[in-house]
C-alpha positions as CSV (number, residue, x, y, z in Angstrom):
1,M,-3.5,15.9,-7.4
2,L,-1.4,18.1,-5.1
3,E,0.7,19.3,-8.0
4,A,-2.4,20.3,-10.0
5,V,-3.9,22.2,-7.0
6,N,-0.5,23.9,-6.4
7,K,-0.2,25.1,-9.9
8,L,-3.8,26.4,-9.8
9,L,-3.3,28.3,-6.5
10,W,0.1,29.7,-7.4
11,G,-0.8,30.5,-11.0
12,P,-0.8,33.9,-12.7
13,G,-4.0,35.0,-10.8
14,T,-2.5,34.7,-7.3
15,L,0.8,36.3,-8.4
16,A,-1.1,39.1,-10.0
17,L,-3.2,39.6,-6.8
18,L,0.0,39.8,-4.8
19,L,1.7,42.2,-7.0
20,G,-1.4,44.2,-7.6
21,S,-2.2,44.5,-3.9
22,G,1.4,45.7,-3.3
23,V,1.0,48.3,-6.1
24,F,-2.4,49.4,-4.7
25,L,-1.1,49.9,-1.2
26,T,2.0,51.6,-2.4
27,L,-0.1,54.1,-4.3
28,R,-2.6,54.6,-1.5
29,L,0.2,55.2,1.0
30,R,1.6,57.8,-1.5
31,F,4.9,55.8,-1.8
32,L,5.6,56.3,1.9
33,P,7.3,52.9,2.2
34,W,9.8,54.0,-0.4
35,R,10.2,57.6,0.8
36,R,10.6,56.6,4.4
37,L,13.0,53.7,3.8
38,G,15.9,55.6,5.4
39,F,13.8,56.3,8.5
40,A,12.8,52.6,8.6
41,L,16.4,51.4,8.4
42,R,17.5,53.9,11.1
43,S,14.6,52.8,13.3
44,A,15.4,49.1,12.8
45,L,19.1,49.3,13.5
46,G,19.1,52.1,16.1
47,R,19.7,51.8,19.8
48,E,16.1,52.5,20.7
49,A,14.9,49.4,18.7
50,R,17.0,47.2,21.0
51,Q,15.1,48.2,24.1
52,A,12.2,46.1,25.5
53,G,9.9,46.4,28.5
54,G,7.5,44.0,30.1
55,G,5.4,41.5,28.1
56,G,7.3,41.9,24.8
57,V,10.6,41.7,23.0
58,S,12.5,44.6,21.5
59,P,11.5,45.8,18.0
60,F,14.9,44.7,16.7
61,S,14.3,41.2,18.2
62,A,10.9,41.0,16.6
63,L,12.4,41.9,13.2
64,M,15.1,39.3,13.6
65,T,12.5,36.6,14.4
66,A,10.6,37.5,11.3
67,L,13.8,37.5,9.2
68,A,14.8,34.2,10.7
69,A,11.8,32.7,8.9
70,T,12.4,34.5,5.6
71,I,16.2,34.5,5.2
72,G,16.5,30.8,4.4
73,T,17.4,28.4,1.8
74,G,15.3,30.4,-0.7
75,N,18.0,33.0,-0.7
76,I,20.5,30.4,-1.9
77,V,18.4,27.8,-3.7
78,G,15.4,29.8,-4.7
79,V,17.3,32.6,-6.5
80,A,19.3,30.0,-8.5
81,T,16.0,28.3,-9.5
82,A,14.5,31.6,-10.6
83,L,17.5,32.4,-12.8
84,V,17.5,28.9,-14.4
85,A,13.8,28.8,-15.1
86,G,13.2,32.5,-15.8
87,G,16.5,33.7,-17.1
88,P,18.8,36.4,-15.6
89,G,15.9,38.9,-15.9
90,A,14.0,37.1,-13.2
91,L,16.3,38.9,-10.7
92,V,14.9,42.3,-11.7
93,W,11.4,41.2,-11.2
94,M,12.3,39.7,-7.8
95,E,13.4,43.3,-6.9
96,V,10.2,44.8,-8.3
97,S,8.1,42.4,-6.3
98,A,10.1,43.3,-3.2
99,L,9.7,47.1,-3.7
100,F,5.9,46.7,-3.8
101,G,6.0,44.0,-1.2
102,M,7.4,46.5,1.4
103,A,3.9,48.2,1.4
104,L,2.3,44.8,2.1
105,T,4.6,44.0,5.0
106,F,4.3,47.6,6.3
107,S,0.5,47.3,6.3
108,E,0.5,43.8,7.9
109,C,2.8,44.8,10.7
110,T,1.0,48.1,11.4
111,L,-2.3,46.4,11.7
112,A,-0.9,43.5,13.8
113,V,0.4,45.9,16.4
114,K,-2.8,47.9,16.4
115,Y,-5.1,44.9,17.0
116,R,-2.8,42.7,19.1
117,R,-3.6,41.6,22.7
118,R,-2.0,39.9,25.6
119,N,-2.1,36.2,26.3
120,R,-2.5,34.4,29.6
121,R,1.3,34.9,30.3
122,G,1.1,38.6,29.7
123,E,2.9,38.4,26.4
124,W,1.8,40.3,23.3
125,C,0.3,38.1,20.6
126,G,-1.1,39.1,17.3
127,G,-1.1,38.7,13.6
128,P,-3.5,38.6,10.7
129,M,-5.9,36.3,12.5
130,Y,-6.3,38.8,15.3
131,V,-6.7,41.6,12.9
132,M,-9.4,39.8,10.9
133,S,-11.3,38.7,14.0
134,A,-11.3,42.2,15.6
135,A,-11.9,44.4,12.5
136,L,-14.0,42.4,10.1
137,G,-16.8,41.0,12.2
138,R,-18.2,37.5,11.7
139,P,-16.7,37.0,8.2
140,G,-13.4,38.0,9.7
141,K,-13.6,35.3,12.3
142,W,-14.0,32.7,9.5
143,M,-11.1,34.2,7.6
144,A,-9.0,34.2,10.8
145,A,-9.7,30.5,11.4
146,V,-8.8,29.6,7.8
147,F,-5.6,31.7,7.9
148,S,-4.5,30.1,11.3
149,A,-5.3,26.6,10.3
150,F,-3.1,26.8,7.1
151,A,-0.4,28.8,8.9
152,A,-0.1,26.1,11.6
153,A,-0.1,23.3,8.9
154,A,2.5,25.1,6.8
155,S,4.8,25.6,9.8
156,L,5.1,21.8,10.3
157,G,5.9,21.3,6.6
158,I,7.9,24.2,5.2
159,G,8.9,25.4,8.6
160,S,10.1,22.1,10.1
161,M,10.3,19.1,7.9
162,T,11.7,20.7,4.7
163,Q,14.3,22.7,6.7
164,A,15.5,19.7,8.6
165,N,15.8,17.9,5.2
166,S,17.9,20.7,3.8
167,I,20.2,20.5,6.9
168,A,20.5,16.8,6.5
169,G,21.3,17.0,2.8
170,A,24.0,19.7,3.3
171,L,25.7,17.9,6.2
172,T,25.5,14.5,4.5
173,A,27.0,15.8,1.3
174,V,29.9,17.6,2.9
175,A,30.7,15.9,6.2
176,K,29.0,12.4,5.6
177,V,27.0,12.8,8.8
178,P,24.3,10.1,9.2
179,V,20.9,11.4,8.4
180,G,19.3,10.0,11.5
181,L,21.9,11.8,13.7
182,V,21.2,15.1,11.9
183,G,17.5,14.7,12.4
184,L,17.9,13.9,16.1
185,V,20.3,16.8,16.8
186,T,18.2,19.3,14.8
187,A,15.0,18.3,16.6
188,A,16.7,18.5,20.0
189,L,18.3,21.9,19.3
190,A,15.0,23.2,17.9
191,L,13.1,22.0,21.0
192,A,15.6,23.6,23.3
193,G,15.3,26.9,21.5
194,I,11.6,27.1,21.4
195,L,10.7,25.9,24.9
196,G,11.1,29.5,26.3
197,G,8.7,30.9,23.7
198,I,9.3,34.2,22.0
199,R,11.9,35.4,24.5
200,S,14.3,32.5,24.0
201,I,13.7,32.4,20.2
202,S,14.3,36.1,19.8
203,K,17.6,35.9,21.9
204,I,18.9,33.2,19.5
205,T,17.7,34.9,16.3
206,S,19.0,38.3,17.4
207,V,22.5,36.9,17.3
208,L,22.2,34.1,14.6
209,V,20.5,36.1,11.9
210,P,22.8,39.1,11.7
211,V,26.0,36.9,12.0
212,M,24.9,34.5,9.2
213,A,23.7,37.3,7.0
214,V,26.9,39.3,7.3
215,L,29.1,36.3,6.6
216,Y,27.0,35.3,3.6
217,M,27.1,38.9,2.3
218,A,30.9,39.1,2.7
219,A,31.4,35.8,0.8
220,G,28.9,36.8,-1.9
221,L,30.6,40.2,-2.4
222,A,34.0,38.5,-2.6
223,V,32.6,36.4,-5.5
224,I,31.3,39.4,-7.2
225,L,34.5,41.4,-6.8
226,G,36.5,38.3,-8.0
227,N,34.4,38.3,-11.2
228,L,34.3,42.1,-11.5
229,P,35.4,42.2,-15.2
230,R,32.3,40.2,-16.1
231,L,29.9,42.3,-14.0
232,P,29.0,44.9,-16.6
233,A,28.1,42.2,-19.2
234,G,26.2,40.3,-16.5
235,L,24.1,43.4,-15.6
236,A,23.4,44.1,-19.2
237,E,22.1,40.6,-19.7
238,I,20.0,40.8,-16.6
239,F,18.2,44.0,-17.8
240,R,18.0,42.9,-21.4
241,C,16.1,39.7,-20.4
242,A,14.0,41.6,-17.8
243,L,12.8,44.2,-20.3
244,S,12.7,42.2,-23.5
245,P,9.6,43.2,-25.5
246,Q,8.9,39.6,-26.5
247,A,5.4,38.3,-25.8
248,A,4.5,37.0,-22.3
249,A,3.2,33.7,-23.8
250,G,6.4,31.8,-23.7
251,G,8.5,35.0,-24.3
252,T,11.4,36.2,-22.2
253,L,9.5,38.9,-20.4
254,G,6.6,36.7,-19.3
255,T,8.9,33.9,-18.1
256,A,11.2,36.3,-16.2
257,L,8.3,38.2,-14.6
258,R,6.5,35.0,-13.5
259,W,9.5,33.3,-11.9
260,G,10.9,36.6,-10.5
261,V,7.7,37.5,-8.7
262,A,7.1,33.9,-7.5
263,R,10.6,33.4,-6.1
264,G,10.5,36.9,-4.6
265,V,7.3,36.1,-2.7
266,F,8.5,32.8,-1.5
267,S,11.7,34.4,-0.3
268,N,10.4,37.5,1.6
269,E,6.8,36.2,2.3
270,A,5.4,39.7,1.8
271,G,1.6,39.3,1.6
272,L,1.5,36.0,3.4
273,G,1.1,37.6,6.8
274,S,3.8,35.7,8.6
275,A,6.0,38.8,9.4
276,A,3.1,40.4,11.2
277,I,2.9,37.6,13.8
278,A,6.5,38.4,14.9
279,A,5.9,42.2,14.7
280,A,3.0,41.9,17.1
281,S,5.4,40.7,19.9
282,A,7.4,43.9,19.9
283,D,7.4,46.2,22.9
284,T,6.4,49.4,21.2
285,D,3.6,52.0,21.5
286,S,3.7,52.9,17.8
287,P,2.1,50.5,15.2
288,V,3.4,52.6,12.4
289,R,7.0,52.7,13.6
290,Q,6.9,48.9,13.9
291,G,5.3,48.7,10.5
292,Y,8.3,50.5,9.1
293,I,10.7,48.3,11.0
294,G,8.9,45.2,9.8
295,M,9.1,46.2,6.2
296,T,12.9,46.4,6.3
297,G,12.8,42.6,6.4
298,V,11.7,42.6,2.8
299,F,14.5,45.0,1.9
300,F,17.2,43.0,3.7
301,D,15.9,39.6,2.4
302,T,15.4,40.3,-1.3
303,I,16.9,43.6,-2.3
304,V,20.1,42.9,-0.4
305,I,20.7,39.2,0.1
306,C,18.9,37.8,-2.9
307,T,20.6,40.4,-5.1
308,V,24.0,39.4,-3.9
309,T,23.3,35.7,-4.8
310,G,21.8,36.6,-8.2
311,L,24.8,38.9,-9.1
312,A,27.3,36.3,-8.0
313,I,25.7,33.7,-10.2
314,C,25.2,36.0,-13.2
315,C,28.7,37.5,-13.2
316,S,30.5,34.2,-12.5
317,G,29.5,32.8,-15.9
318,V,28.1,29.5,-14.4
319,L,24.5,30.1,-15.4
320,G,23.6,27.6,-18.1
321,T,26.2,25.1,-17.0
322,L,25.1,21.5,-17.8
323,D,25.6,18.5,-15.6
324,A,26.7,15.0,-16.6
325,A,23.1,14.2,-17.8
326,G,23.0,17.3,-20.0
327,T,20.5,19.2,-17.9
328,P,21.1,22.7,-16.5
329,V,22.7,22.8,-13.1
330,D,20.1,24.3,-10.7
331,G,19.5,25.1,-7.0
332,A,22.2,25.0,-4.4
333,A,24.6,23.2,-6.9
334,L,24.5,26.3,-9.2
335,T,25.2,28.7,-6.3
336,I,28.1,26.4,-5.2
337,L,29.6,26.6,-8.7
338,A,29.4,30.4,-8.6
339,F,31.1,30.6,-5.2
340,Q,33.8,28.1,-6.3
341,T,34.9,30.4,-9.1
342,V,36.5,32.6,-6.4
343,L,36.6,30.6,-3.2
344,G,37.6,27.3,-4.7
345,S,36.7,24.1,-2.7
346,W,35.8,26.3,0.2
347,G,32.9,27.6,-1.8
348,A,31.0,24.3,-1.5
349,R,31.7,24.1,2.2
350,F,30.6,27.6,2.8
351,I,27.3,27.3,0.9
352,S,26.6,24.0,2.7
353,G,27.3,25.7,6.1
354,S,25.1,28.6,5.1
355,I,22.2,26.3,4.2
356,V,22.5,24.7,7.7
357,L,22.4,28.0,9.5
358,F,19.7,29.5,7.2
359,A,17.5,26.5,7.5
360,F,17.9,26.3,11.3
361,S,17.0,30.0,11.7
362,T,13.9,29.3,9.5
363,I,12.9,26.5,11.9
364,L,12.9,28.9,14.8
365,G,11.1,31.7,13.1
366,W,8.4,29.5,11.6
367,E,7.9,27.7,14.9
368,Y,6.9,30.9,16.6
369,Q,4.5,31.8,13.7
370,G,2.9,28.4,13.7
371,E,2.7,28.3,17.5
372,Q,0.8,31.6,17.5
373,A,-1.6,30.4,14.8
374,F,-2.2,27.2,16.7
375,A,-2.7,29.1,20.0
376,Y,-5.3,31.3,18.3
377,L,-7.3,28.2,17.2
378,S,-7.0,26.4,20.5
379,G,-7.6,29.4,22.7
380,G,-4.0,29.2,24.1
381,R,-4.2,25.6,25.1
382,G,-2.0,22.7,23.9
383,V,1.0,24.9,23.0
384,G,3.4,22.3,24.6
385,L,1.9,19.6,22.4
386,Y,2.4,21.8,19.3
387,R,6.1,22.3,20.2
388,L,6.6,18.5,20.5
389,L,4.9,17.9,17.2
390,F,7.1,20.6,15.6
391,A,10.3,19.0,16.9
392,L,9.0,15.5,15.8
393,A,8.3,16.9,12.3
394,A,12.0,18.0,12.1
395,L,13.2,14.6,13.2
396,L,11.0,12.8,10.6
397,G,11.7,15.3,7.9
398,A,15.5,14.9,7.9
399,G,15.5,11.6,6.1
400,A,12.1,11.6,4.3
401,R,11.2,12.1,0.7
402,L,9.3,15.4,0.8
403,E,7.9,16.1,-2.6
404,A,4.3,15.9,-1.3
405,V,5.2,17.9,1.8
406,F,6.7,20.7,-0.4
407,L,3.5,20.8,-2.5
408,F,1.2,20.7,0.5
409,S,3.1,23.5,2.2
410,D,2.9,25.7,-1.0
411,I,-0.8,25.1,-1.0
412,C,-1.1,26.2,2.6
413,N,0.9,29.3,1.9
414,A,-1.4,30.2,-0.9
415,L,-4.4,29.7,1.3
416,M,-2.8,31.9,4.0
417,C,-2.1,34.6,1.3
418,V,-5.7,35.0,0.0
419,P,-7.5,35.9,3.2
420,N,-4.5,38.1,4.3
421,L,-4.5,40.1,1.1
422,L,-8.3,40.5,1.3
423,C,-7.9,41.8,4.8
424,L,-5.2,44.3,3.8
425,L,-7.3,45.6,1.0
426,L,-10.4,46.0,3.1
427,L,-8.4,47.7,5.9
428,S,-6.2,49.8,3.7
429,G,-8.1,53.0,4.9
430,T,-7.2,52.1,8.5
431,V,-3.6,51.8,7.6
432,V,-3.6,55.2,5.9
433,R,-5.3,56.8,8.9
434,E,-2.8,55.2,11.3
435,T,0.1,56.4,9.1
436,R,-1.2,60.0,9.1
437,G,-1.8,60.0,12.8
438,G,1.5,58.3,13.6
439,R,3.5,61.1,12.0
440,R,3.2,63.2,15.1
441,K,5.3,60.6,17.0
442,W,8.2,60.5,14.6
């Protein structure tokens, strides 16, 4: 039942809506997300972005909190899955979806800062639910409730249980650590990190995310350089499969496009609205500037990190390797094979360690997003209870079989995506006006 619903919600229609919305917003913004990418990167990484005042965190910290939720196991496992299912050409379509996804995230974050408000503790809070409620009248309030309910539910599944399960799987395989102990430690560390709210979460993610991303990038580039003679042939195969004229009905182009777009969306979450929740916490007086800073998350996640993973796999010659049962090696195992071609046995240890760090950062990022969605529904009450439930979900998820949880979480993500995209399309004129007015501040 869940599998059938999941396939329906994440079928060609939803993927076309995501990609089409990104194309529409890119065109309506006159390609500003592309043309202003340099400005966005300077704004995200500059000294000014690290400054915060009262009631908020720095724009850089808000970006790192959003990236904590998106830079995760999908950058390791999801890319490999896309390449196996969709062929090497899926990597190109992941990049295409990210290029148009930047307009989605830019719009989400701009609107989130414009319509945010302060909670009882004086902290900034916002996101698609506040935008819908404030800008779309009575229908918007219903849309906000739907979005928030599924965002909170998804956070317990994909944000807590599945990430703890990935950590347990990695540590059990490499270090033989008991699953129960992994679940207990993961839940305790997560609870310690989230008790202080956005300030404590952002302090952790502002250190953890850059460190783990740089280490992973360095190792990935080492694998690519170690297989440099194969890189030209690998690139040729990637573009040949991506642009093959064969029919979409079972043909190379259609398969590569479908898996590339799907994995790109699951990796960078452009269009889901999650990045906007973190963006709203930033101490800034410019919605547009924070929109540009927020959209760099899509660039770093997919165009940088996913590309490194994909190129490492494609140029290492491991794509298409069969296991003992005669089925293609997939997921983390395929990425491990690619890294082992240069790093040897350390490749497996490194990927397992990366999965642990990526998954834990995802736990922190998704907790904040789920907490804000829960707080919107409850009027700010019961946040402590939500935090305990989130930690308990991590404890239980470490050793559980999670097929149903994965499917349910994917369904929740789809049901977050639809009202968020509708909101973005309806308020695209507002985004354009904010962008034109904001130019005076740059």
